[in-house]
C-alpha positions as CSV (number, residue, x, y, z in Angstrom):
1,V,110.9,110.1,113.2
2,T,109.5,113.5,112.1
3,P,106.4,113.9,109.9
4,Q,106.9,114.3,106.3
5,S,106.3,117.6,104.7
6,V,102.7,118.0,104.0
7,T,100.6,120.5,102.0
8,N,98.9,122.9,104.3
9,P,98.9,121.1,107.5
10,P,96.4,122.5,110.2
11,N,97.4,123.8,113.2
12,A,95.6,124.0,116.6
13,S,93.8,127.3,115.7
14,Q,92.7,126.0,112.3
15,N,89.6,124.4,111.5
16,P,90.7,121.2,109.8
17,C,88.0,121.6,107.1
18,E,89.6,124.9,105.9
19,A,93.2,123.8,106.4
20,F,93.6,121.5,103.2
21,D,93.5,122.4,99.7
22,S,92.2,118.9,98.5
23,L,90.8,115.6,99.8
24,S,94.0,113.9,99.0
25,A,95.9,116.5,101.1
26,A,93.6,115.9,104.0
27,I,94.1,112.0,103.7
28,W,97.6,112.5,103.3
29,W,98.1,114.4,106.4
30,S,96.0,112.2,108.4
31,V,97.9,109.1,107.2
32,S,101.4,110.9,107.8
33,Q,100.3,111.9,111.2
34,C,99.2,108.4,112.3
35,A,102.2,106.5,110.7
36,S,104.7,108.7,112.2
37,S,102.9,108.1,115.7
38,V,102.5,104.4,115.3
39,G,105.6,103.9,113.0
40,C,108.0,105.0,115.8
41,Q,106.5,102.6,118.4
42,T,106.2,99.6,115.9
43,L,109.0,97.2,116.0
44,L,108.9,95.2,112.9
45,D,109.8,91.5,112.6
46,P,113.3,91.4,110.8
47,S,111.9,88.6,108.6
48,A,109.0,90.9,107.5
49,V,111.0,94.0,106.7
50,P,110.9,94.0,102.8
51,H,114.5,96.1,102.7
52,P,116.6,94.9,105.6
53,T,119.3,97.4,104.7
54,A,117.0,100.4,105.4
55,P,116.7,101.8,108.9
56,V,114.0,100.1,111.0
57,S,112.2,103.4,111.9
58,Q,112.2,104.4,108.3
59,V,110.9,101.0,107.1
60,A,108.3,101.1,110.0
61,L,107.1,104.5,109.0
62,E,106.9,103.4,105.5
63,E,105.0,100.2,106.1
64,T,102.6,101.9,108.3
65,R,101.8,104.5,105.7
66,R,101.5,101.9,103.0
67,R,99.2,100.1,105.1
68,L,97.1,102.9,106.0
69,L,97.1,104.0,102.2
70,S,96.0,100.6,101.2
71,S,92.9,100.8,103.8
72,I,91.0,104.0,102.4
73,L,87.4,103.2,101.6
74,L,85.0,105.6,99.9
75,V,81.4,104.8,100.8
76,G,78.2,106.4,100.1
77,G,76.1,107.5,97.3
78,G,78.9,109.6,95.9
79,A,81.4,106.9,95.5
80,C,78.8,105.0,93.5
81,G,78.8,104.5,89.7
82,F,80.7,106.9,87.3
83,A,81.3,109.6,89.9
84,G,82.8,107.0,92.2
85,Q,85.0,105.9,89.6
86,C,86.2,109.4,88.7
87,L,86.9,110.3,92.4
88,K,88.8,107.0,92.8
89,K,91.0,108.0,89.8
90,W,91.7,111.5,91.2
91,L,92.4,110.3,94.7
92,V,94.7,107.6,93.5
93,A,96.5,110.2,91.3
94,G,96.8,112.7,94.2
95,L,98.1,110.2,96.9
96,T,100.4,108.6,94.3
97,T,102.1,111.9,93.9
98,K,102.2,112.8,97.5
99,Y,103.5,109.2,98.2
100,S,106.3,109.5,95.5
101,T,107.4,113.1,96.8
102,A,107.5,111.9,100.4
103,T,109.6,108.7,99.6
104,S,111.8,110.1,96.6
105,H,114.9,109.9,98.8
106,T,114.2,106.3,99.7
107,N,113.7,105.0,96.1
108,D,115.9,102.0,96.8
109,Y,113.3,100.3,99.1
110,T,110.0,102.1,97.8
111,G,107.5,99.7,96.3
112,S,104.5,100.2,94.2
113,R,101.7,102.6,95.2
114,P,99.1,101.5,97.3
115,P,95.6,101.1,96.1
116,V,92.5,103.0,97.1
117,D,89.3,100.8,97.2
118,V,86.0,102.1,96.1
119,I,82.9,100.0,97.2
120,V,80.3,100.2,94.5
121,Q,78.9,96.9,94.4
122,H,75.9,96.7,97.0
123,D,72.3,95.7,97.1
124,S,70.6,99.0,98.2
125,S,71.8,102.3,99.6
126,D,70.5,101.3,102.9
127,A,73.3,98.6,103.2
128,I,76.2,100.5,101.9
129,A,77.4,101.4,105.4
130,W,77.5,97.7,106.1
131,C,79.3,96.9,103.1
132,G,82.1,99.4,104.1
133,A,82.3,97.8,107.7
134,R,82.4,94.4,106.3
135,V,85.3,95.3,104.0
136,V,87.1,97.0,106.8
137,L,86.8,93.9,109.3
138,T,88.0,91.6,106.8
139,A,91.1,93.7,105.6
140,D,94.5,92.0,106.2
141,S,95.7,95.1,107.9
142,L,93.2,94.4,110.8
143,N,94.2,90.9,111.6
144,D,97.0,91.9,113.9
145,M,94.5,94.3,115.6
146,W,92.2,91.8,116.9
147,I,92.3,91.1,120.7
148,T,91.9,87.6,122.0
149,S,90.6,86.8,125.4
150,T,93.9,85.2,126.2
151,E,95.6,88.2,125.5
152,W,93.1,90.5,127.5
153,R,93.4,88.3,130.6
154,K,97.2,88.3,130.3
155,L,97.8,91.9,129.5
156,G,94.6,93.6,130.5
157,S,94.3,97.3,129.0
158,R,97.8,97.5,128.1
159,V,97.1,95.2,125.0
160,L,95.2,98.4,123.8
161,R,98.3,100.4,123.5
162,E,100.0,97.6,121.5
163,K,97.4,96.9,119.1
164,A,95.1,100.0,118.9
165,P,95.9,102.0,115.7
166,F,95.5,105.2,117.7
167,L,97.3,106.5,120.9
168,W,96.0,105.6,124.4
């Protein structure tokens, strides 16, 4: 599966900080790159495929992209309060537009837009990083990434290639 068209994708000679016109473009590029590399290697359970008439590779790409987009966390002082809510609305609008454009040719099996989560409820600014880690570790998308001791004994380091969200 080839990556979807992306606004200003960086190449090897560009500094990624200078390559994107917005935060949503940078996030979309990262999600698309990961989804196309992971989605091509993922074989979905046919009972879990939301639209069985779609090609498996396209469904895997879309499902991976949706899971990644639903796992965006904005943490830190800038994500708190009114500024965080404005950033959330702006980022959701930007990513929704990019998602809709990329999936416009597959309207028959495209679902609703993925949410962007903003953590704003915390006890103190010293603990906000731990709040983000807690949310990430309890996310549904990470349940299938845990490696049990039985899996490690049986498969060894090969289990990392199957469960890690990045290439080994």
